[in-house]
C-alpha positions, -999 to 999 in steps of 0.1 A, spaced: -97 -50 196 -71 -39 209 -41 -65 221 -5 -66 234 17 -94 231 56 -100 247 75 -114 216 116 -122 223 115 -98 259 99 -72 239 61 -57 244 41 -61 208 9 -30 207 -18 -47 179 -51 -48 168 -72 -76 159 -94 -71 133 -121 -101 134 -140 -101 98 -164 -116 82 -150 -115 50 -114 -135 63 -106 -169 48 -78 -166 72 -53 -147 93 -30 -118 74 -4 -107 99 4 -69 85 27 -41 98 26 -4 85 47 27 80 41 35 111 47 6 132 11 -7 137 4 -43 130 -29 -51 128 -39 -91 124 -73 -98 108 -88 -134 113 -125 -147 107 -152 -146 130 -151 -175 165 -113 -183 154 -101 -187 189 -78 -162 203 -52 -181 213 -45 -193 180 -40 -155 165 -16 -152 190 3 -186 180 0 -173 141 15 -141 156 45 -165 177 50 -177 145 56 -155 121 83 -130 152 112 -132 124 91 -113 107 73 -91 121 103 -78 140 122 -76 110 94 -52 99 89 -34 127 129 -25 129 130 -15 96 100 7 94 119 24 132 147 28 110 122 54 87 115 83 115 120 107 93 109 97 64 74 106 46 58 69 45 57 70 85 33 108 77 -4 100 84 -14 133 102 -43 154 84 -17 187 84 13 166 60 -14 160 38 -34 194 37 1 207 39 13 180 3 -19 177 -12 -17 206 -42 20 193 -45 7 159 -51 -19 164 -75 6 193 -93 29 163 -102 8 136 -105 -12 152 -130 16 155 -152 26 125 -153 -6 107 -155 -14 130 -182 21 120 -206 20 87 -198 -23 86 -206 -14 105 -239 16 85 -246 -2 50 -242 -35 61 -253 -57 60 -219 -84 83 -216 -93 94 -178 -122 109 -157 -108 119 -132 -78 131 -106 -83 126 -66 -51 132 -41 -61 117 -11 -45 106 23 -52 72 29 -36 40 51 -34 12 30 -33 27 -7 -11 39 -28 -38 44 -53 -70 32 -70 -95 33 -100 -128 31 -100 -155 26 -131 -161 59 -139 -122 60 -151 -113 82 -119 -78 79 -104 -71 83 -66 -34 84 -53 -20 84 -17 -3 118 -9 24 101 -5 35 91 -41 52 115 -47 78 111 -15 88 72 -32 110 71 -59 111 83 -93 106 47 -113 79 34 -84 55 69 -92 60 59 -128 52 22 -117 17 30 -93 12 56 -126 10 27 -150 -2 4 -128 -40 25 -124 -41 39 -159 -40 2 -173 -72 -8 -145 -89 17 -171 -86 -12 -192 -85 -45 -172 -105 -39 -138 -89 -66 -121 -46 -86 -115 -56 -110 -143 -23 -119 -163 -40 -91 -195 -38 -61 -165 -3 -73 -161 3 -76 -206 -4 -43 -199 17 -29 -168 46 -44 -187 34 -29 -220 47 7 -202 71 -10 -170 89 -39 -191 103 -44 -154 70 -38 -135 82 -72 -116 116 -61 -105 99 -29 -86 70 -50 -76 95 -71 -61 115 -46 -48 78 -28 -34 71 -64 -15 106 -66 3 110 -33 20 71 -40 25 67 -2 6 32 -20 -8 -1 -7 7 -22 -22 -18 
């Protein structure tokens, strides 16, 4: 449901999603500048508006950050951009994944390149690795982290301590990279 709220004399458009699975409210700002709040079913909309108002500083800072990325590849969401970059992404990501998998002794089934709004990558139980085509626009150390992250899911299909130990063996400074991603809200997943 499309809504609008005024924060510090600025009108902010947002989407309110009601979810039966949601246990608490979640506010997200995506790299295209869209704002989404997910709330449990039955929650009064005045409570969601109050929640947004409590997050005013954070929300405006994220909108300003992503507003400064107008010429950045992070803002690309069109199907045309995806088609134009899909093959290049497949070549780059496949090569990096193959090298890293061989070095670390991982076996995967196949690699798919997708146009996802909220994920950089995923791993299926069948051993298929999926990557967002926009990974190729990220700095190389972040590309490597995303690929390593998904490869480690081949052995640990969760985010347990065992999983993070596997990631650390490949990317010793993974926690610094994760902090950088979170700080800049570049992490989709």
